[in-house]
MARDODO-68338 format. One record per residue: residue in three letters; x, y, z of N, C-alpha, C in turn. Coordinates in steps of 0.05 Angstrom, whole numbers, plus 32768, in hexadecimal, padded with zeros to 4 digits. Layout:
MARDODO-68338
ALAXYZXYZXYZ...
This chain:
MARDODO-68338
MET826F7EBF7F33825B7EC57F1E82507EE17F24SER82507EF27F0E82457F0E7F10822A7F0C7F07TYR82187F197F1681FC7F1C7F0E81F77F377F01ARG820C7F447EF982077F5E7EEA81FC7F577ECFILE81E77F657EC681DC7F607EAD81DE7F797E9CSER81DB7F787E8281DE7F8E7E7181C37F9B7E6DGLY81C07FB47E6F81A87FC37E6A81A77FCA7E4CPRO81907FD37E4281777FD37E51816D7FB77E56ALA815F7FB37E6E81547F997E75813E7F9B7E87ILE812C7F877E8681167F827E97811C7F687EA8ILE811D7F6D7EC1811E7F557ED481037F4D7ED9SER80FD7F337ECE80E27F287ED180DF7F1B7EEDPHE80D17F287EFE80CE7F1D7F1980B27F107F1BSER80B17EF57F1E80987EE77F1E808B7EE97F39GLY809A7EEF7F4C808E7EF07F6980927ED77F77GLY80A67EC77F6D80AD7EAD7F7A80C87EB07F84ARG80D17E9A7F9280EA7E997FA181027E997F8CTHR81017E8C7F7581157E8B7F62811C7EA77F58SER81087EB47F4D810D7ECD7F4081127EE27F55GLY810A7EDD7F6E81107EEE7F84812E7EEE7F8AMET813A7ED47F8A81567ED27F9081647EDE7F79MET815B7EDC7F6181697EE77F49816B7F057F4CLEU81547F127F5481547F2F7F5781677F387F6DTYR81687F277F82817B7F2F7F9881967F2F7F90ARG819E7F1A7F8181BB7F187F7781C27F2E7F63ILE81AE7F357F5381B37F4B7F4081B87F657F4FLEU81A67F6A7F6381A97F837F7381C37F827F80GLU81CA7F6C7F8D81E37F6A7F9C81FA7F717F8ASER81F97F687F7182107F6E7F5E82137F8C7F56TYR81FD7F9A7F5B81FE7FB77F5781FD7FC87F71LYS82047FB97F8782047FC67FA181EA7FD37FAAGLY81D47FC57FA181BB7FCD7FAA81AA7FE07F9ALYS81B67FEB7F8581A87FFE7F7381AC7FF77F56LEU81967FF27F4881977FEA7F2C819D80037F1APRO81AB7FFE7F0481AE80137EF08193801D7EE7ASP819180347EDB817880407ED3816B80307EBCASP817A80217EAD817080137E97816A7FF57E9DILE81697FEF7EB6815F7FD57EBF81477FD87ED1HIS81317FCA7ECA81177FCF7ED8810D7FB27EE1VAL81027FB27EF980F67F987F0480D87F9A7EFFVAL80CD7F857EF280B07F867EEB80A47F6C7EF4PHE808D7F6E7F02807C7F587F0B80627F597EFAALA805B7F457EEC80407F437EDE802D7F327EEDASN80177F407EF780037F347F077FEA7F2A7EF5THR7FE47F107EFA7FCE7F057EEA7FB37F077EF9GLY7FB57F0C7F147F9D7F0D7F247F987EF17F30LYS7FA67EDD7F297FA47EC27F347FBA7EBA7F46GLU7FCD7ECC7F4B7FE17EC57F5C7FD77EC47F79MET7FE67EB47F8A7FDF7EB37FA67FE47ECF7FB3SER7FD47ED67FC67FD87EF07FD47FF47EF27FE0GLN7FFF7EDC7FE980197EDB7FF4802F7EE37FDFTHR80297EDE7FC6803C7EE57FB1803D7F047FAELEU80237F107FB080247F2E7FAD80327F397FC4ASP802E7F2F7FDC803B7F3A7FF380587F377FF1PHE80627F217FE6807F7F1C7FE3808B7F307FCFVAL807D7F367FB980887F497FA6808A7F637FB3ARG80767F6C7FC280797F867FCF808E7F857FE5GLU80917F707FF380A57F70800980C27F6F7FFDCYS80C67F627FE780E17F647FDA80E87F7F7FD2GLY80D47F8E7FC680DA7FA87FBE80DF7FBA7FD5GLU80D27FB87FEB80D57FC8800280EE7FC18011ARG80F47FA98015810B7FA1802581257FA78016TRP81247FA37FFB813D7FA67FEC813D7FC27FDEASN812A7FD37FE281297FED7FDA812D7FEE7FBBVAL811D7FDE7FAD811F7FDD7F9081037FE17F84PRO81007FF37F7280E67FF87F6480DE7FE17F56ILE80C57FD57F5880BB7FC07F4980A27FCB7F3BTHR80A07FCA7F2080897FD37F1280777FBA7F0FTRP805D7FBF7F1680487FAB7F1380387FB07EFBVAL80367F9C7EEA80257F9F7ED380107F8A7ED0GLU7FF97F907EC17FE67F7A7EBE7FDB7F7E7EA1TYR7FCF7F697E977FBF7F687E7E7FA87F7B7E82ALA7FA37F8C7E6E7F8A7F9C7E6D7F7A7F957E55ASP7F617F8F7E577F527F897E3F7F4C7FA17E2EHIS7F537F9E7E157F4F7FB67E017F4F7FAB7DE5ASP7F3E7FB77DD47F3F7FB07DB87F587FB37DA9ASP7F687FC67DB27F837FCA7DA67F977FBA7DB5PRO7FA47FA67DA87FB77F957DB77FCE7FA57DC3GLN7FD47FBC7DB87FE97FCB7DC57FE27FD97DDEGLN7FC87FD87DE47FBF7FE57DFE7FB77FD07E14ARG7FC17FB67E0E7FB87FA37E217FCC7F9F7E37TRP7FD17FB67E457FE07FB57E5D7FDB7FCE7E6ELYS7FE37FCC7E877FE17FE37E997FF47FE07EB0ILE7FFB7FF67EBD800C7FF57ED47FF87FF67EEDVAL7FFE7FE57F017FEF7FE37F1880047FE47F30ASP7FF87FE17F48800B7FDE7F5F7FFE7FCB7F72TYR800C7FC87F8A80027FB37F9C7FE47FB87FA4ASP7FDD7FCF7FA87FC17FD67FB27FAE7FD27F9ASER7FB57FD97F817FA27FD97F6C7FA47FBF7F5BALA7FB77FAC7F627FB97F947F517FA17F837F55SER7F9A7F767F3E7F827F647F3E7F897F4C7F51ARG7F747F417F5F7F787F2B7F707F637F167F6BHIS7F517F197F587F3D7F057F537F3C7EFC7F38GLY7F517EFD7F297F557EF07F0F7F497F007EF9GLU7F467F1B7EFE7F387F2D7EEB7F497F2F7ECFPRO7F627F337ED17F717F337EB77F6F7F187EA8PHE7F727F037EB57F727EE87EAA7F567EE37E9DALA7F417EE97EAC7F267EE57EA17F1F7EF77E89ALA7F2A7F0F7E897F267F217E737F337F177E5AMET7F4C7F0D7E5E7F5A7F007E467F4C7EE97E3BILE7F417ED67E4D7F317EBF7E437F197EC77E34ALA7F0B7EDB7E3F7EF27EE67E337EF87EF17E16ARG7F0F7F007E147F157F0A7DFB7F1E7EF47DE6LYS7F2D7EE17DF07F357ECB7DDE7F207EB87DD8LYS7F0C7EB87DE97EF47EA57DE67F007E877DE7MET7F137E837DF67F1E7E687DFA7F307E677E12LEU7F357E4F7E1D7F467E4C7E347F627E457E2BPRO7F767E517E397F927E477E357F937E297E3CASN7FA67E1B7E2F7FAA7DFE7E377FC77DF87E33PRO7FD27DDF7E377FED7DDA7E377FFA7DDE7E1BVAL7FEA7DDD7E067FF57DE17DEA7FF47DFF7DE3MET7FDF7E0D7DEC7FDD7E297DE67FDD7E3B7E00ARG7FF47E407E0A7FF67E4C7E257FF57E6C7E20MET7FE07E757E167FDD7E917E107FDA7EA27E29CYS7FD67E957E3F7FD57EA57E597FF07EB27E5ETHR80067EA27E5B80217EAD7E6180267EC57E4DGLY80207EC07E3580277ED57E2080167EEF7E25SER7FFB7EEB7E2A7FEB7F027E2E7FED7F117E48LEU7FF17F017E5D7FEF7F0C7E79800B7F137E85LYS801F7F077E79803A7F0D7E86804E7F197E70ILE80517F0C7E5A80657F147E47805C7F2F7E3ALEU80437F317E30803B7F477E2280397F627E32PRO802F7F627E4A80307F7A7E5B804B7F847E60LYS805F7F727E66807A7F7A7E6A80877F857E51LYS80807F7A7E3A808A7F837E2080807F9F7E19LEU80677FA27E1D805B7FBD7E1880647FD37E2BPHE806A7FCB7E4480747FDE7E5780917FE67E4EALA80A07FD57E4480BB7FDB7E3B80BA7FED7E22GLN80A87FE67E1080A77FF57DF8809A80117DFBGLN808380127E0A807480297E0A8079803C7E23PHE808180307E39808580417E5180A480497E52LEU80B580357E4A80D2803A7E4C80DD80437E31GLY80CD803E7E1B80D780477E0180ED80367DF5TRP80EF801D7DFD8105800C7DF480FE7FFE7DD9ASN81117FFB7DC9810F7FEB7DB0811B7FCF7DB1ALA812D7FCC7DC3813B7FB37DC881457FAF7DE5TRP81437F987DF1814B7F967E0B814E7F787E13ASP81577F737E2C81597F567E3581437F537E4AVAL81397F3C7E4C81267F317E6081357F1F7E72VAL81387F247E8B81487F147E9D81347F027EADILE81377EE87EA981247ED47EB481307EC27EC8GLY81207EBA7EDC812A7EA97EF181287E8C7EECPHE81347E837ED681377E667ECF81517E5C7EDDARG81507E457EE981677E387EF781777E257EE6ALA818F7E1E7EF0819E7E0A7EE381917DEF7EE1ASP817F7DE87EF381717DCD7EF381597DCF7EE2GLU81557DE47ED2813F7DE77EC0814A7DE87EA2GLN81597DD57E9C81687DD57E8281567DD97E6BARG81407DCB7E6A812D7DCD7E5281257DEA7E4EARG811C7DF67E6581137E137E63812A7E267E5AVAL81407E227E6681587E317E5F81607E2F7E43ALA815F7E177E3881657E117E1C81557E217E08ARG813A7E257E1081287E327DFF812E7E527DFDLEU813D7E5C7E0F81427E787E0E81527E807DF6SER81637E6E7DEC81737E757DD581657E6E7DBAALA814D7E667DBB813F7E5E7DA1813A7E797D93PRO813A7E777D7881367E907D6681197E9B7D6CHIS81177EB57D6B80FE7EC27D7080FF7EDD7D62ARG80E67EEA7D6180E27F037D5380DF7F1A7D69GLU80E07F147D8280DB7F297D9680F17F3E7D98PRO80ED7F567DA181027F6B7DA481137F677DBATYR81107F527DC981217F4C7DE1812D7F317DE0ASP81437F2F7DEE814F7F157DF2814C7F0C7E10ARG814B7EF37E1581477EE97E3081617EDD7E3CVAL81667EE37E55817F7ED97E6181767ECD7E7EALA81877EBB7E8681807EAD7E9F819B7EAB7EB0PRO81A07EC07EBF81B97EC17ECF81BC7EAB7EE4LEU81A47EA27EEF81A57E8D7F0281AF7E717EF5ALA81A57E6E7EDF81AE7E557ED181CC7E557ECALYS81D47E6E7EC181F07E727EBB82037E6D7ED4ALA81F77E747EEB82067E727F0482067E567F0FGLY81F47E447F0381F37E287F0E81E07E267F25ILE81CE7E397F2881BB7E377F4081A67E257F3DTHR81A07E137F4F818A7E007F4F81757E077F65ALA81607DF67F65814A7DFB7F7881547DF97F95SER81677DE77F9A81737DE57FB581817DFE7FBEASP81907E0C7FAA819D7E237FB181897E3A7FB7VAL81737E3B7FA8815E7E4E7FAE81527E4A7FC9SER814D7E317FD081427E2B7FEC81567E358001ALA816F7E2E7FFE81857E36801281877E568014PHE81837E617FFD81857E807FFD81707E8C800ETRP81567E82800C81417E8E801B81407E868038GLN814C7E71803F814F7E68805981627E7A806AALA81737E87805A81877E998066817C7EB78067GLN81647EBC805C815B7ED68059814A7EDE8071PRO81457EF7807981347EFF809081177EFE8089PHE81107EF9807080F37EF6806880F37EE28051ASP80D97ED9804A80D77EC6803780B97EC7802ALEU80B57EBB8013809B7EB78008808C7EA5801CARG80757EB0802580657EA1803980547E8C802DLEU805F7E7A801D80557E63801280677E4B8015PRO805C7E318018806D7E1B801E80847E1A800AASN809B7E12801580B37E0E800680BC7DF28003ASN80BA7DE67FEC80C27DCB7FE780DC7DCB7FD9ASN80F27DCF7FE9810D7DD07FDC810F7DE37FC6GLY81067DFD7FCC81097E127FB980F07E147FA4ARG80DC7E037FA780C77E047F9680AC7E067FA7THR80987E107F9C807F7E117FAA80677E0B7F97MET80567DF87F9E80407DEF7F8E802B7E067F8CHIS802E7E1A7F9F80197E307F9F80217E467F8BGLY80397E447F7F80457E5A7F7080357E5F7F55ASN803A7E777F4B802D7E807F33800E7E807F36CYS7FFF7E7D7F217FE07E7C7F247FDB7E647F35ASP7FC97E697F487FC27E577F5E7FBC7E3B7F56LEU7FA97E377F437FA37E1E7F3A7FA97E197F1BCYS7FC27E247F137FC97E247EF87FC67E077EEBPHE7FBC7E077ED47FB67DEE7EC57FD07DDD7EC0LEU7FE67DEA7EC27FFF7DDB7EBC80077DCB7ED3LYS7FFC7DD07EEC80017DC07F037FF47DA57F00GLY7FFE7D907F0F7FF47D777F107FD97D767F1CALA7FC77D637F147FAC7D627F1D7FAC7D5D7F3CASN7FBD7D4C7F477FBC7D487F637FC77D5F7F73GLN7FD97D6F7F677FE27D887F737FCC7D9D7F75ILE7FBD7D9D7F5F7FA57DB07F5E7F8F7DA87F71MET7F897D8F7F747F767D867F887F7F7D8A7FA5SER7F997D887FA97FA57D8E7FC47FA17DAB7FC9LEU7FA57DBD7FB67FA07DDA7FBA7F837DE07FBFILE7F727DD17FB27F547DD47FB47F4C7DCB7FD1ARG7F577DB57FDA7F517DAA7FF37F5A7DBE800AGLU7F707DCB80057F7A7DDE80187F687DF88019CYS7F5D7DFE80027F4B7E1680017F387E127FEAPRO7F1F7E067FEF7F0D7DFF7FDA7F047E167FC8THR7F037E2E7FD17EFA7E447FC17F0E7E4C7FAAARG7F277E417FAC7F3A7E457F967F2F7E3A7F7BALA7F1E7E267F7D7F157E1A7F647EFF7E2B7F56ASP7EF47E3E7F647EDC7E4C7F5A7EE37E5A7F3FTRP7EF87E687F3E7EFE7E787F257F037E657F0ETRP7F147E507F137F197E3D7EFD7F007E2E7EF4MET7EEE7E287F057ED57E1A7EFD7EC57E2D7EEBLYS7EC57E467EF37EB67E5C7EE47EC07E607EC8GLN7EDA7E5F7EC57EE57E647EAB7EDE7E4B7E99GLU7EE07E347EA47EDA7E1D7E927EBD7E1C7E8CTHR7EAC7E277E9D7E8F7E277E987E877E3B7E83ARG7E947E527E827E8B7E687E727E977E657E55ILE7EAC7E557E517EB67E507E377EAA7E367E2CILE7E9A7E387E167E8C7E227E0C7E9C7E167DF6SER7EA07DFA7DF77EAF7DED7DE47E9F7DE87DCALYS7EAC7DDC7DB77E9C7DD77D9C7E867DC57DA1GLY7E887DB37DB37E717DA17DBA7E5B7DAC7DCAGLY7E5E7DC67DD07E487DD37DDF7E4A7DD07DFDHIS7E617DC67E077E647DC27E237E7B7DD67E2CGLY7E7E7DD67E457E937DE87E517EAE7DE17E47GLY7EBE7DF47E457EDA7DEE7E3D7EEC7DE47E52LEU7F037DDC7E4C7F167DD17E5F7F327DDD7E5BPHE7F3F7DE27E717F5B7DEA7E717F6D7DD47E66ARG7F647DBA7E6E7F747DA47E657F5F7D8D7E5FLYS7F647D7F7E487F517D6A7E407F5B7D507E49ASP7F727D4E7E567F7E7D347E5E7F777D2E7E7BARG7F657D3E7E877F5C7D377EA17F417D457EA7PRO7F367D407EBD7F1A7D4A7EC37F1A7D687EC5SER7F037D757EC57F007D927EC77F077D9A7EE3TYR7F097DB47EE87F0E7DBF7F027EF57DB97F15GLU7EDE7DBA7F087EC67DB37F197EC67D967F22ARG7ECF7D847F117ED07D677F187EE67D637F2FMET7EFE7D727F2A7F127D6F7F3E7F097D797F59TYR7EFA7D8F7F597EED7D9A7F727EDB7D857F7EGLN7ECA7D797F6D7EB87D637F787EC67D4D7F85ILE7EDC7D447F777EEC7D2F7F827EF77D357F9EVAL7EFF7D4F7FA07F0A7D577FBA7EF47D577FCEGLU7EDB7D607FC87EC57D617FDA7EBD7D457FE2GLU7EC07D317FCF7EB87D177FD47ECD7D077FE2GLN7EE57D157FE67EFD7D087FF27F047CEE7FE5ALA7F047CF17FCA7F0A7CD97FB97F257CDE7FACGLU7F2D7CC97F9D7F467CCA7F8E7F407CCF7F71LEU7F547CD97F637F527CE07F457F5C7CC77F37PRO7F497CB67F2C7F517C9C7F207F5B7C9F7F04GLY7F717C917EFD7F777C8D7EE17F827CA67ED3ILE7F8B7CBB7EE27F927CD37ED47FB17CD77ED7ASP7FBE7CDD7EC07FDA7CE47EC07FDE7CFE7ECFASP7FED7CFF7EE57FEF7D167EF580077D277EEEASN80127D257ED7802A7D347ED280267D527ED2ALA80377D617EDF80357D7E7EDE80457D867EC5ILE803C7D9D7EBA80497DA87EA280517DC57EA9MET806A7DCA7EB380717DE47EBD80857DF27EACASP80867DE97E91809B7DF57E7F80907E0D7E71CYS808F7E247E7E80867E3D7E7080947E547E7EGLU808D7E6C7E7580997E837E7E80967E887E9CCYS80807E807EA8807C7E847EC480917E767ED5THR809B7E847EE980B07E757EF980A87E787F16ASP80B77E6A7F2780B37E6C7F4480C17E847F4F
């Protein structure tokens, strides 16, 4: 399987193991140097784990590949809602995410996942259009062959100036392959590896993660809940109460309290919903 891709193209690097393996294989197919019309881009939300940011920087340094870091920037003009940052200037306390919520005056939820569109897709799109001057391009995404539902959606009709491609899925790569790949490398993402997946990946307490998974992460580091509790408190629902990222389970404040009480979460469906643009 050749990992050569046609430019112009953006390699969407999420900062996880799967997209990291994808980047390595693409670099390998070009003998370590990408063509001028292929760029690697990492979109930082400010809620990634610090180990993710370290990993992005380390991949760039070890593999000698430039990685452009972009973030959402709050602005009245939608065409100005992006900026280029780097490892040192990247947000680490959820600033872009909080600014987006404040502008929208609502929280993202499983039905309206505007966080992905505003914080990840839009900054990369505006970078391609305004910085690179592209009118049409491919976005290369780290979806695997064992993520058939996500891969199928890539071919759905759309009005965007780019097409999305998934070379790992085309190559038949699964989570086990990703795990084996990193076990053979001299470095790795410094987060727990559960057969190629990590519950710490993407935004730390992402509302798409299962409730028990979120409480496990809170138990590991209670201060992780602070930002999420604050966002639910500051957005007022139609009933005059704090908003919720998900209405099918307790608030982040209540999940934090349950952890503090060392109790169980009763009667709640704990299904995780990870079918979105964010990848490991």
